[in-house]
mmCIF file of the N, C-alpha and C atoms, coordinates in Angstrom:
data_MODEL
# 
_entry.id   MODEL 
# 
loop_
_atom_site.group_PDB 
_atom_site.id 
_atom_site.type_symbol 
_atom_site.label_atom_id 
_atom_site.label_alt_id 
_atom_site.label_comp_id 
_atom_site.label_asym_id 
_atom_site.label_entity_id 
_atom_site.label_seq_id 
_atom_site.pdbx_PDB_ins_code 
_atom_site.Cartn_x 
_atom_site.Cartn_y 
_atom_site.Cartn_z 
_atom_site.occupancy 
_atom_site.B_iso_or_equiv 
_atom_site.pdbx_formal_charge 
_atom_site.auth_seq_id 
_atom_site.auth_comp_id 
_atom_site.auth_asym_id 
_atom_site.auth_atom_id 
_atom_site.pdbx_PDB_model_num 
ATOM 1   N N  . UNK A 1 1  ? 172.818 -3.231 -57.861 1.00 0.00 ? 1  UNK A N  1 
ATOM 2   C CA . UNK A 1 1  ? 173.585 -2.185 -58.486 1.00 0.00 ? 1  UNK A CA 1 
ATOM 3   C C  . UNK A 1 1  ? 172.665 -1.002 -58.763 1.00 0.00 ? 1  UNK A C  1 
ATOM 4   N N  . UNK A 1 2  ? 173.091 0.182  -58.366 1.00 0.00 ? 2  UNK A N  1 
ATOM 5   C CA . UNK A 1 2  ? 172.269 1.373  -58.513 1.00 0.00 ? 2  UNK A CA 1 
ATOM 6   C C  . UNK A 1 2  ? 172.381 2.003  -59.888 1.00 0.00 ? 2  UNK A C  1 
ATOM 7   N N  . UNK A 1 3  ? 171.619 3.017  -60.062 1.00 0.00 ? 3  UNK A N  1 
ATOM 8   C CA . UNK A 1 3  ? 171.616 3.774  -61.312 1.00 0.00 ? 3  UNK A CA 1 
ATOM 9   C C  . UNK A 1 3  ? 172.887 4.619  -61.391 1.00 0.00 ? 3  UNK A C  1 
ATOM 10  N N  . UNK A 1 4  ? 173.514 4.734  -62.561 1.00 0.00 ? 4  UNK A N  1 
ATOM 11  C CA . UNK A 1 4  ? 174.713 5.568  -62.671 1.00 0.00 ? 4  UNK A CA 1 
ATOM 12  C C  . UNK A 1 4  ? 174.352 7.050  -62.508 1.00 0.00 ? 4  UNK A C  1 
ATOM 13  N N  . UNK A 1 5  ? 175.267 7.854  -61.983 1.00 0.00 ? 5  UNK A N  1 
ATOM 14  C CA . UNK A 1 5  ? 174.970 9.278  -61.779 1.00 0.00 ? 5  UNK A CA 1 
ATOM 15  C C  . UNK A 1 5  ? 174.849 10.013 -63.106 1.00 0.00 ? 5  UNK A C  1 
ATOM 16  N N  . UNK A 1 6  ? 174.167 11.156 -63.059 1.00 0.00 ? 6  UNK A N  1 
ATOM 17  C CA . UNK A 1 6  ? 174.067 11.997 -64.248 1.00 0.00 ? 6  UNK A CA 1 
ATOM 18  C C  . UNK A 1 6  ? 175.465 12.472 -64.646 1.00 0.00 ? 6  UNK A C  1 
ATOM 19  N N  . UNK A 1 7  ? 175.756 12.507 -65.927 1.00 0.00 ? 7  UNK A N  1 
ATOM 20  C CA . UNK A 1 7  ? 177.024 13.106 -66.352 1.00 0.00 ? 7  UNK A CA 1 
ATOM 21  C C  . UNK A 1 7  ? 177.041 14.600 -66.011 1.00 0.00 ? 7  UNK A C  1 
ATOM 22  N N  . UNK A 1 8  ? 178.210 15.152 -65.781 1.00 0.00 ? 8  UNK A N  1 
ATOM 23  C CA . UNK A 1 8  ? 178.354 16.559 -65.432 1.00 0.00 ? 8  UNK A CA 1 
ATOM 24  C C  . UNK A 1 8  ? 177.794 17.425 -66.561 1.00 0.00 ? 8  UNK A C  1 
ATOM 25  N N  . UNK A 1 9  ? 176.996 18.442 -66.196 1.00 0.00 ? 9  UNK A N  1 
ATOM 26  C CA . UNK A 1 9  ? 176.428 19.376 -67.165 1.00 0.00 ? 9  UNK A CA 1 
ATOM 27  C C  . UNK A 1 9  ? 175.152 18.900 -67.834 1.00 0.00 ? 9  UNK A C  1 
ATOM 28  N N  . UNK A 1 10 ? 174.525 17.836 -67.302 1.00 0.00 ? 10 UNK A N  1 
ATOM 29  C CA . UNK A 1 10 ? 173.288 17.324 -67.905 1.00 0.00 ? 10 UNK A CA 1 
ATOM 30  C C  . UNK A 1 10 ? 172.167 17.325 -66.868 1.00 0.00 ? 10 UNK A C  1 
ATOM 31  N N  . UNK A 1 11 ? 170.945 17.117 -67.365 1.00 0.00 ? 11 UNK A N  1 
ATOM 32  C CA . UNK A 1 11 ? 169.794 17.065 -66.464 1.00 0.00 ? 11 UNK A CA 1 
ATOM 33  C C  . UNK A 1 11 ? 169.017 15.782 -66.694 1.00 0.00 ? 11 UNK A C  1 
ATOM 34  N N  . UNK A 1 12 ? 168.232 15.420 -65.684 1.00 0.00 ? 12 UNK A N  1 
ATOM 35  C CA . UNK A 1 12 ? 167.431 14.206 -65.738 1.00 0.00 ? 12 UNK A CA 1 
ATOM 36  C C  . UNK A 1 12 ? 166.036 14.480 -66.275 1.00 0.00 ? 12 UNK A C  1 
ATOM 37  N N  . UNK A 1 13 ? 165.112 13.597 -65.926 1.00 0.00 ? 13 UNK A N  1 
ATOM 38  C CA . UNK A 1 13 ? 163.734 13.697 -66.394 1.00 0.00 ? 13 UNK A CA 1 
ATOM 39  C C  . UNK A 1 13 ? 163.067 14.958 -65.866 1.00 0.00 ? 13 UNK A C  1 
ATOM 40  N N  . UNK A 1 14 ? 162.279 15.598 -66.717 1.00 0.00 ? 14 UNK A N  1 
ATOM 41  C CA . UNK A 1 14 ? 161.535 16.796 -66.334 1.00 0.00 ? 14 UNK A CA 1 
ATOM 42  C C  . UNK A 1 14 ? 160.142 16.375 -65.872 1.00 0.00 ? 14 UNK A C  1 
ATOM 43  N N  . UNK A 1 15 ? 159.781 16.789 -64.662 1.00 0.00 ? 15 UNK A N  1 
ATOM 44  C CA . UNK A 1 15 ? 158.455 16.525 -64.107 1.00 0.00 ? 15 UNK A CA 1 
ATOM 45  C C  . UNK A 1 15 ? 157.704 17.841 -64.040 1.00 0.00 ? 15 UNK A C  1 
ATOM 46  N N  . UNK A 1 16 ? 156.428 17.828 -64.442 1.00 0.00 ? 16 UNK A N  1 
ATOM 47  C CA . UNK A 1 16 ? 155.595 19.037 -64.424 1.00 0.00 ? 16 UNK A CA 1 
ATOM 48  C C  . UNK A 1 16 ? 154.406 18.797 -63.504 1.00 0.00 ? 16 UNK A C  1 
ATOM 49  N N  . UNK A 1 17 ? 154.152 19.758 -62.608 1.00 0.00 ? 17 UNK A N  1 
ATOM 50  C CA . UNK A 1 17 ? 153.062 19.666 -61.640 1.00 0.00 ? 17 UNK A CA 1 
ATOM 51  C C  . UNK A 1 17 ? 152.141 20.867 -61.791 1.00 0.00 ? 17 UNK A C  1 
ATOM 52  N N  . UNK A 1 18 ? 150.850 20.640 -61.632 1.00 0.00 ? 18 UNK A N  1 
ATOM 53  C CA . UNK A 1 18 ? 149.870 21.721 -61.682 1.00 0.00 ? 18 UNK A CA 1 
ATOM 54  C C  . UNK A 1 18 ? 149.776 22.359 -60.304 1.00 0.00 ? 18 UNK A C  1 
ATOM 55  N N  . UNK A 1 19 ? 149.936 23.686 -60.257 1.00 0.00 ? 19 UNK A N  1 
ATOM 56  C CA . UNK A 1 19 ? 149.882 24.414 -58.992 1.00 0.00 ? 19 UNK A CA 1 
ATOM 57  C C  . UNK A 1 19 ? 148.532 25.076 -58.772 1.00 0.00 ? 19 UNK A C  1 
ATOM 58  N N  . UNK A 1 20 ? 147.903 25.523 -59.838 1.00 0.00 ? 20 UNK A N  1 
ATOM 59  C CA . UNK A 1 20 ? 146.628 26.225 -59.732 1.00 0.00 ? 20 UNK A CA 1 
ATOM 60  C C  . UNK A 1 20 ? 145.916 26.196 -61.068 1.00 0.00 ? 20 UNK A C  1 
ATOM 61  N N  . UNK A 1 21 ? 144.973 27.122 -61.225 1.00 0.00 ? 21 UNK A N  1 
ATOM 62  C CA . UNK A 1 21 ? 144.174 27.144 -62.448 1.00 0.00 ? 21 UNK A CA 1 
ATOM 63  C C  . UNK A 1 21 ? 145.044 27.326 -63.698 1.00 0.00 ? 21 UNK A C  1 
ATOM 64  N N  . UNK A 1 22 ? 145.944 28.298 -63.671 1.00 0.00 ? 22 UNK A N  1 
ATOM 65  C CA . UNK A 1 22 ? 146.823 28.539 -64.820 1.00 0.00 ? 22 UNK A CA 1 
ATOM 66  C C  . UNK A 1 22 ? 148.263 28.689 -64.346 1.00 0.00 ? 22 UNK A C  1 
ATOM 67  N N  . UNK A 1 23 ? 148.731 27.714 -63.566 1.00 0.00 ? 23 UNK A N  1 
ATOM 68  C CA . UNK A 1 23 ? 150.087 27.788 -63.011 1.00 0.00 ? 23 UNK A CA 1 
ATOM 69  C C  . UNK A 1 23 ? 150.657 26.379 -62.931 1.00 0.00 ? 23 UNK A C  1 
ATOM 70  N N  . UNK A 1 24 ? 151.837 26.192 -63.524 1.00 0.00 ? 24 UNK A N  1 
ATOM 71  C CA . UNK A 1 24 ? 152.496 24.891 -63.550 1.00 0.00 ? 24 UNK A CA 1 
ATOM 72  C C  . UNK A 1 24 ? 153.947 25.049 -63.110 1.00 0.00 ? 24 UNK A C  1 
ATOM 73  N N  . UNK A 1 25 ? 154.488 24.002 -62.477 1.00 0.00 ? 25 UNK A N  1 
ATOM 74  C CA . UNK A 1 25 ? 155.878 23.987 -62.048 1.00 0.00 ? 25 UNK A CA 1 
ATOM 75  C C  . UNK A 1 25 ? 156.584 22.829 -62.740 1.00 0.00 ? 25 UNK A C  1 
ATOM 76  N N  . UNK A 1 26 ? 157.719 23.118 -63.368 1.00 0.00 ? 26 UNK A N  1 
ATOM 77  C CA . UNK A 1 26 ? 158.546 22.085 -63.992 1.00 0.00 ? 26 UNK A CA 1 
ATOM 78  C C  . UNK A 1 26 ? 159.815 21.944 -63.160 1.00 0.00 ? 26 UNK A C  1 
ATOM 79  N N  . UNK A 1 27 ? 160.204 20.695 -62.859 1.00 0.00 ? 27 UNK A N  1 
ATOM 80  C CA . UNK A 1 27 ? 161.383 20.412 -62.040 1.00 0.00 ? 27 UNK A CA 1 
ATOM 81  C C  . UNK A 1 27 ? 162.247 19.369 -62.719 1.00 0.00 ? 27 UNK A C  1 
ATOM 82  N N  . UNK A 1 28 ? 163.550 19.480 -62.489 1.00 0.00 ? 28 UNK A N  1 
ATOM 83  C CA . UNK A 1 28 ? 164.490 18.465 -62.967 1.00 0.00 ? 28 UNK A CA 1 
ATOM 84  C C  . UNK A 1 28 ? 165.734 18.526 -62.088 1.00 0.00 ? 28 UNK A C  1 
ATOM 85  N N  . UNK A 1 29 ? 166.457 17.429 -62.039 1.00 0.00 ? 29 UNK A N  1 
ATOM 86  C CA . UNK A 1 29 ? 167.747 17.411 -61.357 1.00 0.00 ? 29 UNK A CA 1 
ATOM 87  C C  . UNK A 1 29 ? 168.827 17.737 -62.382 1.00 0.00 ? 29 UNK A C  1 
ATOM 88  N N  . UNK A 1 30 ? 169.773 18.600 -61.977 1.00 0.00 ? 30 UNK A N  1 
ATOM 89  C CA . UNK A 1 30 ? 170.852 19.037 -62.856 1.00 0.00 ? 30 UNK A CA 1 
ATOM 90  C C  . UNK A 1 30 ? 172.179 18.795 -62.152 1.00 0.00 ? 30 UNK A C  1 
ATOM 91  N N  . UNK A 1 31 ? 173.124 18.192 -62.850 1.00 0.00 ? 31 UNK A N  1 
ATOM 92  C CA . UNK A 1 31 ? 174.447 17.955 -62.260 1.00 0.00 ? 31 UNK A CA 1 
ATOM 93  C C  . UNK A 1 31 ? 175.364 19.084 -62.672 1.00 0.00 ? 31 UNK A C  1 
ATOM 94  N N  . UNK A 1 32 ? 175.689 19.950 -61.715 1.00 0.00 ? 32 UNK A N  1 
ATOM 95  C CA . UNK A 1 32 ? 176.549 21.098 -61.955 1.00 0.00 ? 32 UNK A CA 1 
ATOM 96  C C  . UNK A 1 32 ? 177.983 20.655 -62.227 1.00 0.00 ? 32 UNK A C  1 
ATOM 97  N N  . UNK A 1 33 ? 178.780 21.614 -62.690 1.00 0.00 ? 33 UNK A N  1 
ATOM 98  C CA . UNK A 1 33 ? 180.165 21.315 -63.021 1.00 0.00 ? 33 UNK A CA 1 
ATOM 99  C C  . UNK A 1 33 ? 181.034 21.087 -61.797 1.00 0.00 ? 33 UNK A C  1 
ATOM 100 N N  . UNK A 1 34 ? 180.507 21.361 -60.603 1.00 0.00 ? 34 UNK A N  1 
ATOM 101 C CA . UNK A 1 34 ? 181.246 21.025 -59.384 1.00 0.00 ? 34 UNK A CA 1 
ATOM 102 C C  . UNK A 1 34 ? 180.919 19.608 -58.919 1.00 0.00 ? 34 UNK A C  1 
ATOM 103 N N  . UNK A 1 35 ? 180.076 18.886 -59.681 1.00 0.00 ? 35 UNK A N  1 
ATOM 104 C CA . UNK A 1 35 ? 179.760 17.501 -59.380 1.00 0.00 ? 35 UNK A CA 1 
ATOM 105 C C  . UNK A 1 35 ? 178.544 17.304 -58.491 1.00 0.00 ? 35 UNK A C  1 
ATOM 106 N N  . UNK A 1 36 ? 177.935 18.386 -58.028 1.00 0.00 ? 36 UNK A N  1 
ATOM 107 C CA . UNK A 1 36 ? 176.786 18.298 -57.126 1.00 0.00 ? 36 UNK A CA 1 
ATOM 108 C C  . UNK A 1 36 ? 175.493 18.308 -57.959 1.00 0.00 ? 36 UNK A C  1 
ATOM 109 N N  . UNK A 1 37 ? 174.586 17.386 -57.648 1.00 0.00 ? 37 UNK A N  1 
ATOM 110 C CA . UNK A 1 37 ? 173.291 17.325 -58.322 1.00 0.00 ? 37 UNK A CA 1 
ATOM 111 C C  . UNK A 1 37 ? 172.298 18.179 -57.543 1.00 0.00 ? 37 UNK A C  1 
ATOM 112 N N  . UNK A 1 38 ? 171.673 19.126 -58.250 1.00 0.00 ? 38 UNK A N  1 
ATOM 113 C CA . UNK A 1 38 ? 170.736 20.047 -57.614 1.00 0.00 ? 38 UNK A CA 1 
ATOM 114 C C  . UNK A 1 38 ? 169.387 20.015 -58.324 1.00 0.00 ? 38 UNK A C  1 
ATOM 115 N N  . UNK A 1 39 ? 168.327 20.325 -57.589 1.00 0.00 ? 39 UNK A N  1 
ATOM 116 C CA . UNK A 1 39 ? 166.989 20.423 -58.174 1.00 0.00 ? 39 UNK A CA 1 
ATOM 117 C C  . UNK A 1 39 ? 166.805 21.838 -58.694 1.00 0.00 ? 39 UNK A C  1 
ATOM 118 N N  . UNK A 1 40 ? 166.374 21.949 -59.962 1.00 0.00 ? 40 UNK A N  1 
ATOM 119 C CA . UNK A 1 40 ? 166.114 23.245 -60.585 1.00 0.00 ? 40 UNK A CA 1 
ATOM 120 C C  . UNK A 1 40 ? 164.640 23.249 -60.967 1.00 0.00 ? 40 UNK A C  1 
ATOM 121 N N  . UNK A 1 41 ? 163.965 24.360 -60.735 1.00 0.00 ? 41 UNK A N  1 
ATOM 122 C CA . UNK A 1 41 ? 162.545 24.435 -61.076 1.00 0.00 ? 41 UNK A CA 1 
ATOM 123 C C  . UNK A 1 41 ? 162.196 25.814 -61.611 1.00 0.00 ? 41 UNK A C  1 
ATOM 124 N N  . UNK A 1 42 ? 161.188 25.838 -62.483 1.00 0.00 ? 42 UNK A N  1 
ATOM 125 C CA . UNK A 1 42 ? 160.655 27.078 -63.044 1.00 0.00 ? 42 UNK A CA 1 
ATOM 126 C C  . UNK A 1 42 ? 159.146 26.910 -63.188 1.00 0.00 ? 42 UNK A C  1 
ATOM 127 N N  . UNK A 1 43 ? 158.439 28.031 -63.229 1.00 0.00 ? 43 UNK A N  1 
ATOM 128 C CA . UNK A 1 43 ? 156.988 27.997 -63.360 1.00 0.00 ? 43 UNK A CA 1 
ATOM 129 C C  . UNK A 1 43 ? 156.564 28.639 -64.676 1.00 0.00 ? 43 UNK A C  1 
ATOM 130 N N  . UNK A 1 44 ? 155.319 28.393 -65.064 1.00 0.00 ? 44 UNK A N  1 
ATOM 131 C CA . UNK A 1 44 ? 154.756 28.976 -66.271 1.00 0.00 ? 44 UNK A CA 1 
ATOM 132 C C  . UNK A 1 44 ? 153.251 28.888 -66.231 1.00 0.00 ? 44 UNK A C  1 
ATOM 133 N N  . UNK A 1 45 ? 152.599 29.537 -67.202 1.00 0.00 ? 45 UNK A N  1 
ATOM 134 C CA . UNK A 1 45 ? 151.139 29.559 -67.247 1.00 0.00 ? 45 UNK A CA 1 
ATOM 135 C C  . UNK A 1 45 ? 150.561 28.333 -67.939 1.00 0.00 ? 45 UNK A C  1 
ATOM 136 N N  . UNK A 1 46 ? 151.409 27.512 -68.537 1.00 0.00 ? 46 UNK A N  1 
ATOM 137 C CA . UNK A 1 46 ? 150.964 26.256 -69.135 1.00 0.00 ? 46 UNK A CA 1 
ATOM 138 C C  . UNK A 1 46 ? 152.055 25.219 -68.916 1.00 0.00 ? 46 UNK A C  1 
ATOM 139 N N  . UNK A 1 47 ? 151.717 23.964 -69.172 1.00 0.00 ? 47 UNK A N  1 
ATOM 140 C CA . UNK A 1 47 ? 152.713 22.885 -69.051 1.00 0.00 ? 47 UNK A CA 1 
ATOM 141 C C  . UNK A 1 47 ? 153.919 23.158 -69.936 1.00 0.00 ? 47 UNK A C  1 
ATOM 142 N N  . UNK A 1 48 ? 153.628 23.525 -71.169 1.00 0.00 ? 48 UNK A N  1 
ATOM 143 C CA . UNK A 1 48 ? 154.693 23.766 -72.131 1.00 0.00 ? 48 UNK A CA 1 
ATOM 144 C C  . UNK A 1 48 ? 155.539 24.969 -71.748 1.00 0.00 ? 48 UNK A C  1 
ATOM 145 N N  . UNK A 1 49 ? 154.894 26.037 -71.284 1.00 0.00 ? 49 UNK A N  1 
ATOM 146 C CA . UNK A 1 49 ? 155.627 27.241 -70.883 1.00 0.00 ? 49 UNK A CA 1 
ATOM 147 C C  . UNK A 1 49 ? 156.552 26.945 -69.703 1.00 0.00 ? 49 UNK A C  1 
ATOM 148 N N  . UNK A 1 50 ? 156.058 26.198 -68.727 1.00 0.00 ? 50 UNK A N  1 
ATOM 149 C CA . UNK A 1 50 ? 156.888 25.855 -67.572 1.00 0.00 ? 50 UNK A CA 1 
ATOM 150 C C  . UNK A 1 50 ? 158.078 25.005 -68.008 1.00 0.00 ? 50 UNK A C  1 
ATOM 151 N N  . UNK A 1 51 ? 157.841 24.029 -68.878 1.00 0.00 ? 51 UNK A N  1 
ATOM 152 C CA . UNK A 1 51 ? 158.917 23.169 -69.346 1.00 0.00 ? 51 UNK A CA 1 
ATOM 153 C C  . UNK A 1 51 ? 159.932 23.970 -70.172 1.00 0.00 ? 51 UNK A C  1 
ATOM 154 N N  . UNK A 1 52 ? 159.457 24.860 -71.034 1.00 0.00 ? 52 UNK A N  1 
ATOM 155 C CA . UNK A 1 52 ? 160.368 25.688 -71.831 1.00 0.00 ? 52 UNK A CA 1 
ATOM 156 C C  . UNK A 1 52 ? 161.183 26.638 -70.956 1.00 0.00 ? 52 UNK A C  1 
ATOM 157 N N  . UNK A 1 53 ? 160.549 27.207 -69.914 1.00 0.00 ? 53 UNK A N  1 
ATOM 158 C CA . UNK A 1 53 ? 161.276 28.068 -68.973 1.00 0.00 ? 53 UNK A CA 1 
ATOM 159 C C  . UNK A 1 53 ? 162.374 27.282 -68.266 1.00 0.00 ? 53 UNK A C  1 
ATOM 160 N N  . UNK A 1 54 ? 162.070 26.058 -67.886 1.00 0.00 ? 54 UNK A N  1 
ATOM 161 C CA . UNK A 1 54 ? 163.061 25.227 -67.213 1.00 0.00 ? 54 UNK A CA 1 
ATOM 162 C C  . UNK A 1 54 ? 164.212 24.879 -68.150 1.00 0.00 ? 54 UNK A C  1 
ATOM 163 N N  . UNK A 1 55 ? 163.906 24.489 -69.382 1.00 0.00 ? 55 UNK A N  1 
ATOM 164 C CA . UNK A 1 55 ? 164.959 24.150 -70.341 1.00 0.00 ? 55 UNK A CA 1 
ATOM 165 C C  . UNK A 1 55 ? 165.877 25.337 -70.607 1.00 0.00 ? 55 UNK A C  1 
ATOM 166 N N  . UNK A 1 56 ? 165.305 26.537 -70.691 1.00 0.00 ? 56 UNK A N  1 
ATOM 167 C CA . UNK A 1 56 ? 166.114 27.741 -70.889 1.00 0.00 ? 56 UNK A CA 1 
ATOM 168 C C  . UNK A 1 56 ? 167.015 27.985 -69.680 1.00 0.00 ? 56 UNK A C  1 
ATOM 169 N N  . UNK A 1 57 ? 166.478 27.801 -68.481 1.00 0.00 ? 57 UNK A N  1 
ATOM 170 C CA . UNK A 1 57 ? 167.271 27.993 -67.268 1.00 0.00 ? 57 UNK A CA 1 
ATOM 171 C C  . UNK A 1 57 ? 168.403 26.966 -67.183 1.00 0.00 ? 57 UNK A C  1 
ATOM 172 N N  . UNK A 1 58 ? 168.119 25.723 -67.563 1.00 0.00 ? 58 UNK A N  1 
ATOM 173 C CA . UNK A 1 58 ? 169.153 24.686 -67.538 1.00 0.00 ? 58 UNK A CA 1 
ATOM 174 C C  . UNK A 1 58 ? 170.241 24.978 -68.573 1.00 0.00 ? 58 UNK A C  1 
ATOM 175 N N  . UNK A 1 59 ? 169.820 25.442 -69.747 1.00 0.00 ? 59 UNK A N  1 
ATOM 176 C CA . UNK A 1 59 ? 170.785 25.791 -70.796 1.00 0.00 ? 59 UNK A CA 1 
ATOM 177 C C  . UNK A 1 59 ? 171.698 26.914 -70.311 1.00 0.00 ? 59 UNK A C  1 
ATOM 178 N N  . UNK A 1 60 ? 171.103 27.962 -69.731 1.00 0.00 ? 60 UNK A N  1 
ATOM 179 C CA . UNK A 1 60 ? 171.880 29.103 -69.266 1.00 0.00 ? 60 UNK A CA 1 
ATOM 180 C C  . UNK A 1 60 ? 172.743 28.742 -68.066 1.00 0.00 ? 60 UNK A C  1 
ATOM 181 N N  . UNK A 1 61 ? 172.253 27.848 -67.226 1.00 0.00 ? 61 UNK A N  1 
ATOM 182 C CA . UNK A 1 61 ? 173.023 27.406 -66.057 1.00 0.00 ? 61 UNK A CA 1 
ATOM 183 C C  . UNK A 1 61 ? 174.300 26.716 -66.494 1.00 0.00 ? 61 UNK A C  1 
ATOM 184 N N  . UNK A 1 62 ? 174.204 25.905 -67.532 1.00 0.00 ? 62 UNK A N  1 
ATOM 185 C CA . UNK A 1 62 ? 175.378 25.218 -68.059 1.00 0.00 ? 62 UNK A CA 1 
ATOM 186 C C  . UNK A 1 62 ? 176.407 26.187 -68.602 1.00 0.00 ? 62 UNK A C  1 
ATOM 187 N N  . UNK A 1 63 ? 175.951 27.246 -69.264 1.00 0.00 ? 63 UNK A N  1 
ATOM 188 C CA . UNK A 1 63 ? 176.875 28.256 -69.805 1.00 0.00 ? 63 UNK A CA 1 
ATOM 189 C C  . UNK A 1 63 ? 177.577 28.997 -68.685 1.00 0.00 ? 63 UNK A C  1 
ATOM 190 N N  . UNK A 1 64 ? 176.818 29.365 -67.648 1.00 0.00 ? 64 UNK A N  1 
ATOM 191 C CA . UNK A 1 64 ? 177.419 30.094 -66.534 1.00 0.00 ? 64 UNK A CA 1 
ATOM 192 C C  . UNK A 1 64 ? 178.422 29.224 -65.791 1.00 0.00 ? 64 UNK A C  1 
ATOM 193 N N  . UNK A 1 65 ? 178.081 27.976 -65.567 1.00 0.00 ? 65 UNK A N  1 
ATOM 194 C CA . UNK A 1 65 ? 178.964 27.076 -64.833 1.00 0.00 ? 65 UNK A CA 1 
ATOM 195 C C  . UNK A 1 65 ? 180.247 26.826 -65.620 1.00 0.00 ? 65 UNK A C  1 
ATOM 196 N N  . UNK A 1 66 ? 180.133 26.646 -66.912 1.00 0.00 ? 66 UNK A N  1 
ATOM 197 C CA . UNK A 1 66 ? 181.300 26.363 -67.740 1.00 0.00 ? 66 UNK A CA 1 
ATOM 198 C C  . UNK A 1 66 ? 182.221 27.573 -67.780 1.00 0.00 ? 66 UNK A C  1 
ATOM 199 N N  . UNK A 1 67 ? 181.646 28.792 -67.824 1.00 0.00 ? 67 UNK A N  1 
ATOM 200 C CA . UNK A 1 67 ? 182.467 29.991 -67.874 1.00 0.00 ? 67 UNK A CA 1 
ATOM 201 C C  . UNK A 1 67 ? 183.188 30.222 -66.559 1.00 0.00 ? 67 UNK A C  1 
ATOM 202 N N  . UNK A 1 68 ? 182.587 29.846 -65.468 1.00 0.00 ? 68 UNK A N  1 
ATOM 203 C CA . UNK A 1 68 ? 183.208 30.058 -64.156 1.00 0.00 ? 68 UNK A CA 1 
ATOM 204 C C  . UNK A 1 68 ? 184.435 29.179 -63.977 1.00 0.00 ? 68 UNK A C  1 
ATOM 205 N N  . UNK A 1 69 ? 184.478 28.025 -64.630 1.00 0.00 ? 69 UNK A N  1 
ATOM 206 C CA . UNK A 1 69 ? 185.566 27.083 -64.430 1.00 0.00 ? 69 UNK A CA 1 
ATOM 207 C C  . UNK A 1 69 ? 186.632 27.154 -65.514 1.00 0.00 ? 69 UNK A C  1 
ATOM 208 N N  . UNK A 1 70 ? 186.518 28.113 -66.437 1.00 0.00 ? 70 UNK A N  1 
ATOM 209 C CA . UNK A 1 70 ? 187.488 28.212 -67.535 1.00 0.00 ? 70 UNK A CA 1 
ATOM 210 C C  . UNK A 1 70 ? 188.792 28.814 -67.062 1.00 0.00 ? 70 UNK A C  1 
ATOM 211 N N  . UNK A 1 71 ? 188.761 29.703 -66.087 1.00 0.00 ? 71 UNK A N  1 
ATOM 212 C CA . UNK A 1 71 ? 189.942 30.430 -65.629 1.00 0.00 ? 71 UNK A CA 1 
ATOM 213 C C  . UNK A 1 71 ? 191.077 29.509 -65.407 1.00 0.00 ? 71 UNK A C  1 
# 
């Protein structure tokens, strides 16, 4: 039995990778309101900055998706 899918409008585990001396990439899978799971990523100058940038993008993505489907 496999893992259950992400609920709509949520994201999975955040992974952070070092790209260079002062550059990090944070990635997570996000399940959009159309039911499709997509990879979302953001960069920052520190681990925390990259993760915070990603969380902000995921938060805003959820607002945009929800507003598009209200009509």
